[in-house]
Each structure stands twice: as C-alpha cells, then as structure tokens.
C-alpha positions in Angstrom: 46.8 40.1 -53.0 45.3 39.0 -56.4 48.5 38.7 -57.9 49.9 36.4 -55.3 46.8 34.2 -55.3 47.2 34.2 -59.2 50.7 32.7 -58.7 49.6 29.9 -56.6 46.4 29.4 -58.2 48.3 27.8 -61.3 48.8 24.7 -59.5 46.7 24.8 -56.4 42.8 24.1 -56.5 42.0 25.8 -53.2 43.7 29.0 -54.3 42.0 29.0 -57.6 38.7 29.0 -55.6 39.6 31.6 -53.4 40.9 33.8 -56.3 37.6 33.4 -57.9 35.6 34.5 -54.9 38.1 37.4 -54.6 37.7 38.5 -58.2 33.8 37.9 -57.8 33.4 40.0 -54.7 35.4 43.1 -56.2 33.4 42.7 -59.2 30.2 42.6 -57.2 30.9 45.9 -55.5 31.6 47.4 -59.0 28.4 46.2 -60.2 26.4 47.3 -57.0 27.9 50.8 -57.5 26.6 50.8 -61.2 23.1 49.8 -60.2 22.9 52.3 -57.4 24.0 55.0 -59.6 21.5 54.3 -62.2 18.8 54.2 -59.4 20.4 57.5 -57.7 20.7 55.6 -54.4 23.4 54.5 -52.3 24.0 51.3 -50.3 22.5 48.0 -51.4 21.0 47.0 -54.5 17.4 48.3 -54.6 14.1 46.6 -55.8 11.1 48.2 -57.6 9.8 49.6 -54.2 13.0 51.1 -53.3 13.8 48.8 -50.8 17.1 46.9 -50.2 17.0 43.9 -52.7 19.7 41.9 -51.0 18.1 38.4 -51.6 18.8 38.6 -55.4 22.5 39.6 -54.9 22.7 36.8 -52.2 21.5 34.4 -54.9 24.0 35.5 -57.4 26.8 35.2 -54.8 25.8 31.6 -54.1 25.6 30.9 -57.7 29.2 32.4 -58.4 30.3 30.2 -55.3 28.9 27.1 -56.8 29.8 27.7 -60.4 32.9 30.0 -60.1 35.1 31.4 -62.9 37.4 28.2 -63.1 34.2 26.2 -63.8 33.2 28.3 -66.7 36.7 28.6 -68.1 36.9 25.1 -68.1 33.6 24.5 -69.7 34.1 27.0 -72.5 37.6 25.4 -73.2 36.2 22.1 -73.7 33.3 23.3 -75.8 35.4 25.4 -78.0 37.7 22.4 -78.4 34.7 20.3 -79.6 33.5 23.1 -82.0 37.0 23.1 -83.6 37.3 19.4 -83.9 40.2 19.3 -81.4 38.5 17.7 -78.3 38.8 13.9 -79.4 35.6 12.8 -77.8 31.9 13.8 -77.7 30.7 16.5 -75.5 28.2 15.2 -72.8 26.4 17.8 -71.2 24.7 16.3 -68.0 22.7 18.6 -65.9 20.4 17.0 -63.5 17.4 19.0 -62.1 16.8 18.8 -58.6 15.0 20.7 -55.8 17.1 23.3 -53.7 16.5 22.8 -50.2 17.6 26.4 -49.4 14.9 28.1 -51.3 14.4 30.2 -48.1 16.6 33.3 -48.0 16.1 35.0 -44.5 12.3 35.6 -44.1 11.6 35.9 -47.7 10.7 32.7 -49.9 11.4 33.1 -53.5 8.6 32.5 -56.0 7.9 28.8 -56.9 9.9 27.7 -60.1 8.1 27.7 -63.5 9.7 26.5 -66.6 7.3 28.7 -68.7 7.7 32.5 -67.4 4.2 33.5 -68.1 3.2 31.0 -65.5 4.7 33.4 -62.9 1.9 35.7 -61.1 1.0 38.5 -63.5 2.4 41.0 -61.1 5.7 39.3 -60.8 8.6 41.6 -61.3 11.5 40.6 -63.4 13.6 40.4 -60.5 11.3 38.0 -58.6 11.3 35.9 -61.7 15.1 36.1 -61.9 15.2 35.1 -58.2 13.1 31.9 -58.7 15.1 31.1 -61.9 18.6 31.4 -60.1 17.3 29.5 -56.9 16.3 26.8 -59.3 19.5 26.7 -61.1 21.4 26.5 -57.6 19.9 23.0 -57.4 21.3 21.6 -60.8 24.1 19.1 -60.4 26.3 19.2 -63.6 28.4 16.3 -64.8 30.8 15.9 -67.6 30.6 19.1 -69.8 27.2 20.1 -68.4 26.5 23.5 -67.1 23.4 25.4 -65.8 21.2 26.8 -68.4 18.1 28.7 -68.1 16.5 31.2 -70.7 13.4 33.4 -70.9 10.9 30.7 -72.0 7.8 32.6 -73.5 7.1 29.7 -75.9 8.7 28.5 -79.2 8.5 31.3 -81.6 8.2 34.2 -79.2 8.9 36.7 -82.0 5.3 36.3 -83.0 4.3 38.0 -79.7 6.6 40.9 -80.3 5.1 41.5 -83.8 1.6 41.6 -82.2 0.2 38.1 -82.0 -1.6 37.1 -78.9 0.2 34.9 -76.5 -1.8 32.3 -74.4 -0.3 30.3 -71.6 -2.2 26.8 -71.3 -1.9 26.0 -67.5 -3.4 22.4 -68.0 -0.7 21.5 -71.0 2.1 24.0 -69.5 2.8 25.5 -73.0 2.3 28.5 -74.7 0.4 29.2 -77.9 0.1 32.4 -80.2 -2.8 33.4 -82.1 -3.5 36.5 -84.6 -4.6 39.8 -82.9 -8.4 39.9 -82.5 -9.9 41.8 -85.5 -6.7 41.4 -87.6 -7.6 40.3 -91.3 -5.6 37.0 -91.6 -4.6 38.1 -95.1 -2.8 40.9 -93.6 0.9 40.1 -94.0 2.4 43.4 -92.6 4.3 43.2 -89.4 6.0 45.7 -87.1 8.2 44.9 -84.3 7.2 46.7 -81.0 10.3 47.9 -79.8 9.1 50.1 -76.6 6.8 47.7 -74.9 5.4 44.4 -74.8 7.4 41.3 -74.8 10.4 42.4 -76.6 11.0 45.1 -73.7 10.3 42.7 -71.0 12.8 40.2 -72.2 15.3 43.0 -72.7 14.8 43.9 -69.2 15.3 40.4 -68.0 18.7 40.3 -69.6 19.7 44.0 -68.6 18.9 43.1 -64.9 21.2 40.0 -65.2 23.9 42.3 -66.8 23.5 44.9 -63.9 23.9 42.3 -61.2 25.9 39.3 -62.5 29.8 39.2 -62.6 31.0 38.9 -66.3 31.9 35.6 -67.1 30.2 33.9 -64.0 26.5 33.7 -65.1 24.7 31.9 -68.0 21.5 32.8 -69.5 20.5 31.4 -72.9 18.7 33.1 -75.9 14.9 33.3 -75.7 13.2 31.0 -78.3 12.7 33.3 -81.1 11.2 30.7 -83.4 11.5 29.9 -87.1 10.5 32.6 -89.7 7.6 30.6 -91.3 6.5 29.2 -88.0 6.1 32.8 -86.8 4.1 33.8 -89.9 2.0 30.5 -89.1 1.1 32.2 -85.7 -0.9 35.1 -87.7 -2.2 32.8 -90.6 -3.8 29.3 -90.1 -1.4 26.6 -91.1 -3.7 25.2 -93.7 -4.5 28.6 -95.3 -0.7 29.5 -95.3 0.0 26.2 -97.0 -2.4 27.0 -99.8 -0.7 30.6 -99.7 2.5 29.0 -100.9 0.7 28.1 -104.2 -1.6 31.2 -104.5 0.3 34.0 -103.0 4.1 32.8 -103.2 5.4 36.2 -103.6 3.4 37.7 -100.6 4.5 34.8 -98.3 8.1 35.5 -99.6 7.8 39.1 -98.7 6.4 38.3 -95.3 9.2 35.9 -94.3 11.5 38.6 -95.2 10.0 41.1 -93.1 9.8 38.8 -90.2 13.5 37.5 -90.7 14.6 41.3 -90.4 12.8 41.2 -87.0 14.3 38.1 -86.0 17.9 39.3 -86.8 17.2 42.7 -84.8 15.9 40.8 -81.8 18.7 38.3 -81.8 21.4 41.2 -82.1 19.6 43.1 -79.4 19.7 40.5 -76.9 22.9 39.1 -77.9 24.6 42.5 -77.4 23.5 42.4 -73.6 24.3 38.7 -73.0 27.7 39.0 -74.5 28.9 41.4 -71.9 27.9 39.0 -69.0 27.6 35.5 -69.9 30.8 33.1 -70.5 29.3 32.1 -73.9 26.7 31.9 -76.3 23.7 29.5 -75.9 20.2 28.8 -76.5 17.4 26.1 -75.4 19.6 23.2 -76.6 22.5 23.9 -74.3 25.9 24.0 -76.2 28.2 26.7 -75.0 30.1 28.6 -77.6 32.4 31.6 -77.4 30.9 33.0 -80.7 27.1 33.2 -81.7 25.4 29.8 -81.8 21.7 29.2 -82.2 19.3 26.5 -82.9 17.2 27.2 -86.1 14.0 25.7 -86.8 11.1 25.4 -89.3 8.1 23.1 -88.0 6.2 24.1 -91.0 8.6 22.0 -93.1 7.1 19.0 -91.8 4.0 19.6 -94.0 5.8 20.7 -97.5 7.4 19.0 -100.2 11.3 19.1 -100.7 10.5 21.6 -103.7 8.6 24.0 -101.6 11.4 23.6 -98.8 14.0 24.7 -101.3 11.8 27.6 -102.6 10.5 29.1 -99.4 12.7 27.8 -96.5 16.0 27.3 -97.7 16.8 31.0 -98.6 15.6 31.9 -95.2 18.0 29.5 -93.6 20.7 30.3 -95.6 20.1 34.0 -94.7 20.0 33.4 -91.1 23.1 31.2 -91.2 24.9 34.0 -92.5 24.4 36.0 -89.4 25.4 33.3 -87.2 28.8 32.0 -86.3 27.5 28.5 -85.3 24.1 27.7 -86.5 22.2 24.4 -85.9 19.1 23.1 -87.2 16.3 21.4 -85.2 15.4 18.3 -87.4 12.0 17.6 -85.8 10.2 14.3 -86.7 10.2 11.8 -89.5 8.5 14.2 -92.1 11.5 16.4 -92.1 14.0 13.8 -93.2 13.1 14.6 -96.8 14.7 17.9 -96.4 18.0 16.6 -94.8 19.9 16.6 -98.2 19.0 20.1 -98.7 19.9 21.2 -95.3 23.3 19.5 -95.4 24.1 21.6 -98.5 24.1 24.8 -96.3 28.0 25.3 -96.0 27.7 27.5 -92.9 25.2 25.0 -91.0 27.4 23.6 -88.2 25.1 20.7 -87.3 21.8 19.1 -87.0 19.8 18.2 -83.9 17.8 15.0 -84.5 14.5 14.6 -82.6 12.4 11.6 -83.9 9.1 12.7 -82.4 6.4 11.3 -80.4 5.7 7.5 -81.0 8.6 7.2 -83.1 11.6 4.8 -82.6 14.2 5.6 -79.8 17.0 7.9 -80.6 19.6 5.2 -81.2 17.7 3.6 -83.8 18.1 5.9 -86.8 21.5 5.1 -88.2 20.9 6.4 -91.7 20.1 9.8 -90.5 23.1 9.9 -88.4 25.6 8.4 -91.0 24.1 11.0 -93.5 24.6 14.0 -91.0 28.1 12.7 -90.0 29.5 12.1 -93.7 28.3 15.4 -94.8 30.9 16.6 -92.2 28.3 18.2 -90.0 27.9 17.6 -85.9 25.2 15.8 -84.2 23.1 16.8 -81.3 21.0 14.4 -79.4 19.1 14.2 -76.2 19.6 10.9 -74.2 17.1 9.1 -71.9 19.8 7.8 -69.3 17.2 6.0 -67.2 15.9 3.9 -69.8 18.8 3.1 -71.7 22.3 4.1 -70.7 24.0 2.8 -73.8 22.3 5.1 -76.4 25.4 7.2 -77.3 27.5 3.9 -77.7 24.9 2.7 -80.2 25.1 5.8 -82.2 28.9 5.9 -82.1 29.0 2.4 -83.6 26.6 3.2 -86.2 28.6 6.2 -87.6 32.1 4.9 -86.7 32.9 7.9 -84.2 31.8 10.0 -81.6 33.8 13.0 -81.4 31.4 15.1 -83.5 28.5 14.3 -81.3 27.0 16.4 -78.5 24.9 14.4 -76.1 22.5 16.4 -73.7 20.8 15.0 -70.6 19.1 17.9 -69.2 15.9 16.4 -67.8 15.7 15.1 -64.0 16.9 11.4 -64.0 17.4 9.2 -61.1 20.4 6.8 -62.3 23.3 9.0 -61.3 25.7 5.8 -61.5 24.7 5.3 -65.2 25.5 8.9 -65.8 29.0 8.3 -64.3 29.7 4.8 -66.4 28.7 6.8 -69.5 31.1 9.6 -68.8 33.8 7.2 -67.8 33.4 5.2 -71.1 33.8 8.3 -73.3 35.4 11.0 -71.1 
C-alpha cells in the first residue's frame, strides 16, 4: 500500500497527505510498543500512575495531521537552501500564536499554557507539561517559512541551575532569575554538573518523553536556553564583583569559564543526541531550522566590558563554542554590544548575527550601519519584525544592504494584521 501511495504522492497532494498519515500511524504503533515494553505493560501508552495515557498520544496524532511529514520536508529543504545560499530570497518565519479552541480532550482538560515551564504547578508531571505545550502548538498558524517551535523554557542561562544555582520564577514579571546557592562563598569558582537529578535530569526527561512518543521527523522541539558562559558565571558572582575579577583575578575567571564551558558542551551534546533522533532539524529559542547543529550563542555581560576585555575573556570562549557547532549565531543584544561587532565578525565559523536594539532604542529598521557591517563581512542576519506596527521593516533593511537573501526575518509573537503578513510574503516569496 505504501509503495502505491508513494507512486501517486509524487504529483498528488491528497495522496501525499494520506501517505503521511499511513507512515505516521505505522510508526506510532511501533513507538507505543517501545514505550509499553519499557514500562512492562501492554496496550496503550501509560502515565505515571499506571493509567492509560491516551490524551497525549491523541495530541501527537493531531499535531502530525496538522504538521505532516511533507510540511517538515518542505520547511527543512527551504531552510537548508537558505543556509547554503541557494534560496535566492530571505527566510520569513511567521508563526502566529492563537488559542486552540479544542483544548478539551474527552473529559480531561490539559493544563493552561505557560511560556515559562516553572510556572506550571509544582507537581505537574513532564507529560502534563508536554500536553499543554503540544496543545498550544496546535493553535499556531504558520505562514511562509514558519514552523511551530517550543522549547523547555527555564530561563536564559538555565545551565546555572544545573550547576547548583537557585532558580526562582517571578510570577509578577513572568521571568526566571538565578542566584548563588545559600551559604556558598561568592569567591568559590568551582562548579560541578548534577547529571543525576535537578534541572538537567528534568529537561532530559522532557526530551526523552518526546522521543518515546513522537514519530521521528514529525515533531519539532528546540534546545533549551543553556545560556552564555560568562552570564552563567555571573549567576554565582554579582556582576559588579565579577567585573572587578576581570582585573583582580583574571586567571580564576578564565579557569571558571573553561569549567562552565565544558559543562555547556556536555549539556548540549546530551540533549542534542536525543532531539536528533526525533526532530526534523536543530533549532533553539530563535527559530531557524537546520539539518545540522544550530544555536544562538550569547554573552550579555559583554554589554558592560571594553573591547579589549571582550577579546581577552569572551572571544576565546565563543571561538571554542563555535568549533563544536555547525551553524552558530550570536545574539547581539543592545547598543552596548556594537563595540564588539568587529571582533565577532572575525570568527570564521560564526554564521550570522541576531540584532536586538534593546528597550527604548530605535526600531529594528533604523540600524543600517550595523546591518551593512554584518552583510559585508559575509555573515547572515536575523531580525524579529513587528508586523502590526510596521509591515515594511524587512523592505527597508533589504534596501539598506542591497540584498535580502542573507536575512531571516522572524514573526513569532501573536499579531492581528494577517493581511500585512500575506503581503510581506508576496513581496519576497
């Protein structure tokens, strides 16, 4: 049957949809058997209480129907062409968030969606959280090169918690902060990754649950926000003190960053090995899809240091991390980081730069010098667009640098002007 459908699917859209569903159903049965064997049970997938966990399986089935294999093959093909400079146009990733009216599944209601995963009730199981996330993704409407993308959001620099920092979720600001463990000497620069418990194990369990239930190639989950090495160090040492350490204890700082960087690599490698077996591609909080490893590197501490300090402490760190990634980008956040742009662009393996002007700064389309410098260096550019307030931001940036094919524009926040998004896609795609 699959062979026959494959023959007709080459030229028939309906046949492709049917083929996708047949392949998905067959793989779902295989995955169920694997889960059941691991649990020593028979029948359907089971939850932590030994009860049949059909609601999560149903969500994965609905997800695969809305975003079938053919959807992911096309998205990945276009993203790969862009990475390789063959697409001839910008990537425009549009994913409009909305409320999925079918949040009820039988008599069971999924948990309300939360962007920050620590906001879920403390006793929420990984599967309950995953149910909520998948249900939310079912309400995302993708346009252009957009795709549904969620990732375990435990705050920027979650590696700090894996190394022992206290993680505190702020309900009023809907954000996460990291603080040194109580009683720890702030001069203590020794770190150890807790591999068997805590946040590292919990996120690993999130990914392993996905790998057990999702059909390979049909479900996308991004890498958690591991953070920047120096920023993680700043979670254990107050920033002002750490800045003085750059003068007073430079060797200690470099040794501490090397230890944290080794943990960073281990965390990334561990999670990526799981995701690579089930996800169509590699991605992170800045949703660009890649067949090989991609990640958005960062160093917010760089905003507060001189170019010479950046070159001494941060550049070696970034160069090392770039060496273990196939397609690294850098998160250039705020005007204070522009002083480091020349150094960043000298990193041969760095593929591109994401520009975030920062709070109170001029809009994204009013930084021609920044964009020209990145483009002239042969690097790619990533920007977030505000389609509701100005639907021509990408047009202006393209005019400033004389091209658009090296740009990836992302619109992944809820917006209302769908017609403006359609017109944007019509102009460039």
